[in-house]
C-alpha positions as CSV (number, residue, x, y, z in Angstrom):
1,M,-17.4,-3.1,32.7
2,T,-18.2,-2.3,29.1
3,R,-16.2,-0.4,26.6
4,S,-17.5,2.9,25.2
5,P,-18.1,3.2,21.4
6,I,-15.2,5.7,21.3
7,G,-12.9,3.2,22.9
8,R,-14.0,0.5,20.4
9,R,-13.2,2.9,17.5
10,H,-9.8,3.6,18.9
11,F,-9.2,-0.1,19.4
12,N,-10.2,-0.8,15.8
13,R,-7.9,1.9,14.5
14,L,-5.0,0.6,16.6
15,A,-5.7,-3.0,15.5
16,L,-5.7,-1.9,11.8
17,S,-2.4,0.0,12.3
18,T,-0.8,-3.0,14.0
19,L,-2.2,-5.1,11.2
20,A,-0.7,-2.9,8.5
21,A,2.7,-2.9,10.2
22,G,2.6,-6.7,10.1
23,L,1.4,-6.6,6.6
24,L,4.2,-4.5,5.4
25,A,6.8,-6.7,7.2
26,V,5.3,-9.8,5.6
27,A,4.3,-8.5,2.2
28,M,7.6,-6.9,1.3
29,P,9.6,-10.1,1.4
30,Q,7.0,-11.7,-0.9
31,L,7.9,-9.0,-3.4
32,A,11.6,-9.8,-3.2
33,L,11.9,-10.8,-6.9
34,A,10.3,-7.5,-8.1
35,Q,11.7,-5.3,-5.3
36,D,14.8,-4.1,-7.2
37,A,12.8,-3.4,-10.3
38,L,10.1,-1.6,-8.3
39,A,12.6,0.5,-6.4
40,A,14.3,1.5,-9.7
41,A,11.0,2.3,-11.4
42,K,9.9,4.4,-8.4
43,A,13.2,6.2,-8.3
44,A,12.9,6.9,-12.1
45,G,9.5,8.4,-11.6
46,Q,7.7,5.7,-13.5
47,L,5.7,4.2,-10.6
48,G,4.3,5.6,-7.4
49,E,2.3,4.6,-4.3
50,R,-1.5,5.0,-4.3
51,P,-3.8,5.5,-1.3
52,D,-5.3,2.1,-1.8
53,G,-2.0,0.3,-1.1
54,M,-1.3,-0.4,-4.8
55,V,1.4,0.8,-7.1
56,G,0.3,3.1,-9.9
57,V,1.8,4.0,-13.2
58,V,2.8,7.6,-13.6
59,P,1.8,9.1,-17.0
60,G,4.6,8.8,-19.6
61,A,6.0,5.6,-18.1
62,P,7.1,2.8,-20.5
63,A,5.0,-0.3,-21.0
64,S,7.4,-2.3,-18.8
65,A,6.4,-0.2,-15.8
66,Q,2.7,-1.2,-16.4
67,A,3.7,-4.9,-16.4
68,L,5.7,-4.4,-13.2
69,A,2.8,-2.6,-11.5
70,Q,0.4,-5.4,-12.4
71,Q,2.8,-8.0,-11.0
72,V,3.4,-6.1,-7.8
73,N,-0.3,-5.3,-7.4
74,A,-1.4,-8.9,-7.8
75,Q,1.0,-9.9,-5.0
76,R,-0.1,-7.1,-2.8
77,L,-3.8,-7.7,-3.4
78,A,-3.4,-11.4,-2.5
79,R,-1.7,-10.5,0.7
80,Y,-4.3,-7.8,1.6
81,Q,-7.1,-10.3,1.0
82,E,-5.4,-12.8,3.3
83,I,-5.1,-10.3,6.0
84,A,-8.6,-9.0,5.7
85,K,-10.1,-12.5,5.8
86,G,-7.9,-13.6,8.7
87,N,-8.9,-10.6,10.8
88,G,-12.5,-10.2,9.7
89,T,-11.7,-6.8,8.4
90,A,-12.9,-5.2,5.2
91,L,-10.4,-5.4,2.3
92,D,-10.7,-1.6,1.6
93,K,-9.7,-0.8,5.2
94,V,-6.6,-3.0,5.0
95,Q,-5.7,-1.4,1.7
96,A,-6.3,2.1,3.1
97,V,-4.0,1.5,6.1
98,A,-1.3,-0.1,4.0
99,G,-1.6,2.8,1.4
100,Q,-1.2,5.4,4.1
101,Q,1.9,3.7,5.5
102,L,3.5,3.1,2.1
103,I,2.9,6.8,1.1
104,E,4.4,7.9,4.5
105,R,7.5,5.8,3.8
106,T,7.9,7.0,0.3
107,P,11.2,9.0,0.0
108,A,11.1,12.7,-1.0
109,G,11.2,13.1,-4.7
110,Q,9.2,10.0,-5.6
111,F,5.6,10.1,-6.8
112,V,2.6,9.5,-4.6
113,M,-1.1,9.7,-5.6
114,T,-3.2,12.2,-3.7
115,A,-6.7,11.3,-2.4
116,A,-8.0,13.3,-5.4
117,G,-6.2,10.8,-7.8
118,E,-3.5,13.2,-8.9
119,W,0.2,12.4,-9.0
120,Q,2.6,14.6,-7.1
121,R,6.2,14.4,-6.1
122,K,6.6,13.9,-2.4
């Protein structure tokens, strides 16, 4: 018995969702050193989550926020690349799933970037 294309698409989406859940569970401990600073910067409205799974700098943030974003994004990108390679999945798909989940988990009042590239408070 063969799978229909619809079933395969559903399987791929399910696999990516499962992959992203594992990604977030593994990626976050790797960011332990920057977690407190990241949480504080997000709470202060200096950084926010982007749809591509990266942290973005909200306009008006201090230079220290930019440095923190670069540090966090380098760690996230390395992990996303590992996951994409290990699962034979495109990097942008891993980032999109992670970005969606990170935005969904962002507390109300913090910044998230819309698909149009604009910052808004959740």
